[in-house]
C-alpha positions, 0 to 999 in steps of 0.5 A, a space after each residue: 497770557 497763560 498761567 503758571 503751571 505746576 511741573 510735578 502736577 503736569 509730570 504726573 498728569 502727562 502719562 495718565 489717561 483721561 479716565 485717570 485724569 478725570 478720576 483725579 478731578 483735573 479741570 477741563 482746561 488742564 485736560 485740554 493743554 494736556 491733549 495739546 502737549 501730547 499731540 505736540 510730542 507725538 508730532 515731534 516724534 514723527 518728525 524729529 528734525 523739526 525745529 521749535 518754530 515748526 512745533 510752534 506753528 503746529 501748535 497754533 494751526 492745529 489747536 488754534 492757540 495764540 503764539 504766546 500760549 504756543 510758545 509756553 506749549 512748546 516749553 512745557 513739552 521740552 521740560 516734561 518730555 525732553 528736547 527731541 533733537 537732543 533725544 534724537 542725537 542720543 538715540 543715533 549715538 546709541 544705534 551707532 554703538 550697537 552696529 559697531 559692537 556687532 561689526 566688532 564681534 564679526 572683525 574679531 571672529 575673523 582676526 581682522 586686525 585692521 578692521 578692529 582697530 578702524 572700528 574702535 576709532 570710530 567708536 571713540 569718535 562716536 562717543 567723544 571719549 577722546 575728548 575732556 568733559 566740558 566743565 559745568 559752569 556754576 553760574 549761581 557761584 559767580 560772585 556779583 561785582 559790588 558797586 561801592 559808592 565813594 566821595 574819594 576822588 583819589 579813587 580815580 588814580 590821577 597821576 601825581 596824587 598819591 593821597 586824598 588830601 592833596 587831590 582835595 586841596 587841588 580841587 578847592 583851589 581850582 573851584 575857587 579859581 574858576 568860580 571867581 573868574 566866571 562870576 567876573 566874566 558874568 559881571 564885567 561882559 561888554 554888551 550892546 543893545 540891538 534894536 529890533 528892525 522887524 526882521 527877527 525870525 525871517 530868513 535873510 
């Protein structure tokens, strides 16, 4: 099981050289982990289409860490350096915008209004400016459902009862009736003694 980390410290350490880290008296285990995180980051940059499970396997194979530690490493890479897949999408969106801007300038110079309109439509789609922003879901503001214990049977909203007193009265009446009948059944139930003929516990 890996120990909890100080994200602020790691955010500062991740961009420092080994000499600077040693000057800061950073422990060898932290230095070793920083090397792992940088290696995973470099690998993810080289292969941005890789999924988390691929980075996990790379960490275990290259650095010889256990699965639990590898999971922690991947999560830490995402926190410190960003999710590579999201960063790749943002980069590609930016790159497409740059190309579209160059094409738009050429189309305007050529007075090709049809091409300008088409390129503007593509730019809107690329940046999703034709769609509403997704509202932030403030989960921390969702009120918790409070469960309040009660002995009031009226909360069951049984049909025909509009107040607690009437419901309790009938509950007591049924309790008395059926408890008496149960005692009577136990007291006067006929029974017959059966003698053991030696066949008990055998298949018939």
